C-alpha positions in Angstrom: 33.1 -37.3 210.1 29.8 -38.2 210.1 27.5 -40.9 209.3 25.8 -38.6 206.6 28.9 -37.4 205.4 30.5 -40.7 204.8 27.1 -41.9 203.5 27.2 -38.9 201.0 30.7 -39.6 199.9 29.6 -43.2 199.2 26.6 -42.3 197.3 28.5 -39.7 195.4 31.2 -42.1 194.3 29.2 -45.5 193.2 25.9 -43.6 192.0 27.8 -41.0 190.0 25.8 -38.3 190.8 26.0 -34.8 192.6 24.6 -35.5 196.8 24.9 -31.6 197.5 21.4 -31.1 198.1 21.4 -34.4 200.0 20.1 -34.1 203.9 18.3 -36.5 206.7 14.9 -35.8 205.0 15.7 -36.7 202.0 14.0 -39.5 200.4 16.0 -42.5 199.0 13.9 -42.4 195.8 15.3 -39.1 194.8 18.8 -39.9 194.7 19.9 -40.5 191.2 20.8 -44.4 191.8 19.7 -47.8 190.5 19.1 -50.9 192.5 22.9 -52.1 191.8 23.7 -48.6 193.1 22.0 -49.3 196.2 23.4 -52.8 196.8 26.9 -51.4 196.2 26.3 -48.8 198.4 25.3 -50.9 200.9 28.2 -53.0 200.9 30.8 -50.4 201.1 28.6 -48.7 204.4 29.0 -52.6 205.5 32.3 -52.2 204.7 33.1 -48.8 206.0 31.2 -49.6 209.8 31.9 -53.0 209.7 28.2 -54.3 209.9 25.9 -56.6 208.0 22.9 -54.9 207.1 20.0 -56.7 206.1 18.6 -56.2 202.7 15.0 -57.0 203.5 15.1 -54.3 206.4 16.3 -51.9 203.8 12.9 -51.9 201.9 11.7 -50.5 205.3 14.1 -47.5 205.1 12.7 -44.4 203.6 15.0 -41.8 203.7 18.9 -41.1 204.4 18.0 -40.5 207.9 16.6 -43.8 208.6 19.3 -45.4 206.6 21.9 -42.9 208.7 19.9 -44.2 212.1 19.5 -48.1 210.7 23.7 -48.1 210.5 24.5 -46.3 213.9 22.2 -48.8 215.4 24.2 -51.5 213.8 27.6 -49.9 214.0 27.5 -49.4 218.5 
């Protein structure tokens, strides 16, 4: 399973939303999730990939693809 596929599952589970149309180009702001959901999504991604995501860095990430790339860079 790719990071994108796993991230979609996490988003769907935490934010209780349909992410079938989510792609690498999707802006994070277009995903129906509030700030608490995003914290939970980040915590779930950290646990899934055994990484630590700097929340300040999250303010610079604007698309799903950028988030996937960031997770990949940390999971190496």
